[in-house]
C-alpha positions as CSV (number, residue, x, y, z in Angstrom):
1,M,43.6,40.6,-1.3
2,T,42.7,37.6,-3.5
3,V,39.0,36.8,-3.6
4,Y,39.1,33.9,-6.0
5,S,41.7,31.2,-6.2
6,E,41.9,28.4,-8.8
7,T,43.6,26.0,-6.4
8,A,41.3,23.6,-4.5
9,I,41.4,23.6,-0.7
10,A,41.8,20.4,1.3
11,K,38.6,19.3,3.0
12,N,38.8,17.3,6.2
13,Q,35.6,15.8,7.5
14,N,34.9,14.8,11.1
15,V,32.9,11.6,10.5
16,I,33.1,10.2,14.0
17,V,30.9,12.9,15.5
18,R,28.4,12.6,12.7
19,S,27.8,8.9,13.1
20,S,24.9,7.2,15.0
21,N,22.7,4.2,14.9
22,R,20.0,4.4,12.2
23,F,16.4,3.3,12.6
24,T,14.6,2.7,9.3
25,I,11.0,1.9,8.5
26,A,10.6,-0.5,5.5
27,M,7.6,-1.8,3.7
28,G,8.2,-4.6,1.2
29,G,12.0,-4.0,1.4
30,V,11.7,-0.3,0.5
31,A,12.7,2.4,3.0
32,V,9.7,4.5,3.7
33,G,10.8,6.4,6.8
34,L,13.2,7.1,9.6
35,L,12.7,7.0,13.4
36,Q,14.4,9.7,15.4
37,D,14.6,7.5,18.5
38,L,13.5,4.1,19.6
39,R,12.4,2.7,22.9
40,C,11.7,-1.1,22.9
41,Q,9.8,-3.1,25.5
42,D,9.9,-6.9,25.3
43,D,7.3,-8.5,27.6
44,Y,7.0,-12.3,27.8
45,S,4.1,-12.3,30.3
46,P,5.6,-14.8,32.7
47,E,3.0,-16.8,34.7
48,P,3.7,-18.6,37.9
49,V,3.7,-22.4,37.9
50,S,3.1,-24.4,41.1
51,A,2.4,-28.1,42.0
52,V,-1.1,-29.3,42.8
53,G,-1.7,-28.7,46.5
54,S,1.2,-26.3,46.8
55,V,1.2,-22.5,47.2
56,Q,4.9,-22.2,46.4
57,V,5.8,-21.0,42.9
58,Y,8.4,-23.2,41.3
59,E,9.1,-21.0,38.3
60,Y,7.7,-18.4,36.0
61,V,7.2,-19.5,32.4
62,P,6.7,-17.2,29.4
63,T,3.2,-17.3,28.0
64,L,3.0,-14.7,25.2
65,A,5.6,-12.4,23.6
66,R,4.6,-8.7,23.3
67,Y,7.0,-6.4,21.5
68,T,6.1,-2.7,21.9
69,I,8.1,0.1,20.3
70,T,7.7,3.8,21.1
71,T,9.2,6.7,19.4
72,S,9.0,10.5,20.0
73,Q,9.3,11.3,16.3
74,A,9.3,9.5,12.9
75,C,9.5,11.0,9.4
76,M,7.8,9.2,6.6
77,F,8.9,9.6,2.9
78,I,5.7,10.6,1.0
79,G,7.2,9.7,-2.4
80,S,8.2,6.2,-1.3
81,L,4.8,5.6,0.2
82,R,3.0,6.7,-2.9
83,R,5.3,4.5,-5.1
84,I,4.4,1.4,-3.3
85,G,0.7,2.3,-3.1
86,V,0.3,3.1,0.6
87,S,-2.3,5.8,1.5
88,F,-4.3,6.4,4.6
89,E,-7.1,8.6,3.4
90,N,-9.6,7.4,6.0
91,G,-10.3,4.9,8.7
92,E,-11.2,2.2,6.1
93,D,-7.7,2.4,4.6
94,A,-6.1,2.1,8.0
95,M,-8.1,-1.1,8.6
96,K,-6.3,-2.8,5.7
97,G,-3.7,-3.8,8.3
98,L,-0.5,-2.9,6.4
99,T,2.5,-4.0,8.3
100,F,6.1,-2.8,8.1
101,T,9.6,-3.6,9.4
102,I,11.8,-1.5,11.7
103,E,15.5,-2.1,11.4
104,V,18.3,-0.9,13.7
105,Y,21.7,-0.5,12.0
106,D,25.0,0.1,13.6
107,R,26.5,3.7,13.2
108,L,25.6,4.9,9.8
109,I,26.2,8.5,8.8
110,Q,23.1,10.7,8.7
111,G,21.8,11.1,5.1
112,S,23.3,7.9,3.9
113,L,19.9,6.2,3.3
114,Q,18.2,7.5,0.2
115,E,14.5,7.7,0.0
116,G,12.9,4.7,-1.6
117,S,16.1,2.7,-1.6
118,T,16.1,-1.0,-1.1
119,N,19.8,-1.0,-0.3
120,P,21.2,1.7,2.0
121,V,24.3,3.5,0.8
122,I,26.7,2.9,3.7
123,M,29.1,5.7,4.3
124,A,31.0,4.2,7.3
125,A,32.5,6.3,10.0
126,E,35.5,5.0,11.9
127,G,34.5,1.9,13.8
128,A,31.2,1.7,11.9
129,T,30.1,-1.6,10.5
130,G,26.6,-1.0,9.2
131,T,25.5,-4.2,10.8
132,L,21.9,-4.9,11.3
133,L,21.6,-5.0,15.1
134,R,17.9,-5.7,15.6
135,K,14.9,-6.2,13.4
136,Y,11.2,-5.8,14.3
137,E,8.9,-7.6,11.9
138,K,5.2,-7.4,11.1
139,C,4.9,-4.1,12.9
140,S,1.5,-2.3,13.2
141,F,0.9,1.3,14.1
142,A,-1.1,1.3,17.4
143,S,-1.4,5.0,18.2
144,G,0.3,8.4,17.8
145,D,-0.1,11.9,16.5
146,I,0.2,12.3,12.8
147,E,1.1,15.7,11.3
148,I,0.9,16.1,7.5
149,R,3.2,18.8,6.1
150,K,3.8,19.9,2.6
151,N,6.7,17.5,1.9
152,A,6.6,15.1,4.8
153,I,4.4,13.1,7.2
154,I,5.7,13.5,10.8
155,I,4.5,11.0,13.4
156,T,5.0,12.0,17.1
157,S,4.5,10.1,20.3
158,A,3.9,6.8,18.4
159,T,3.3,3.3,19.8
160,I,4.0,0.4,17.5
161,N,3.4,-3.3,18.1
162,A,5.6,-6.0,16.5
163,C,4.8,-9.7,16.0
164,G,8.5,-10.8,16.0
165,V,12.0,-9.6,16.7
166,S,15.4,-10.8,15.7
167,G,18.9,-9.6,16.3
168,Q,22.5,-10.2,15.9
169,T,23.7,-12.8,18.4
170,N,26.9,-14.7,19.0
171,S,27.1,-18.5,19.0
172,D,26.6,-18.6,22.7
173,G,23.3,-16.6,22.3
174,T,24.5,-13.3,23.7
175,T,24.1,-10.1,21.7
176,G,27.3,-9.1,19.9
177,R,27.0,-5.3,20.2
178,S,24.9,-2.9,22.2
179,L,22.1,-0.9,20.6
180,I,23.7,2.3,22.0
């Protein structure tokens, strides 16, 4: 029985199963964390409009855009946060109002984004495009549980508010691809 062989074996990799959408957290263009999942609520607070002397509503018009993002778990990269000078040592630091960006990319392989990178390394699976599907800008952490571990900061049950959102759209205004 031969235990050691000098010939290399052929390695086949199943990349289709390993692919998924990627949710990144970026500050100043630097990746500082990843979200495990993402639930987005867009609320435009429509108010009824009627004519003077009429009780009938003619239409509902949007009055204020509210973008709320919730996640069950996010992992922050401690090294990246330190490199860009972010620290939340106390409530006073949290009141500085640091904002961040959340980006949703189409089907990137797990582990393809390197900590602190400004450009993700895209290792495309079959059918993957790496396209930016949706971007939440000027995000602020509203609430959640923060667990500090030896090598990571884990945020659970988080609620995040965003000031603006943009996404990939076609010329007719419809979204090109689904988030899922």
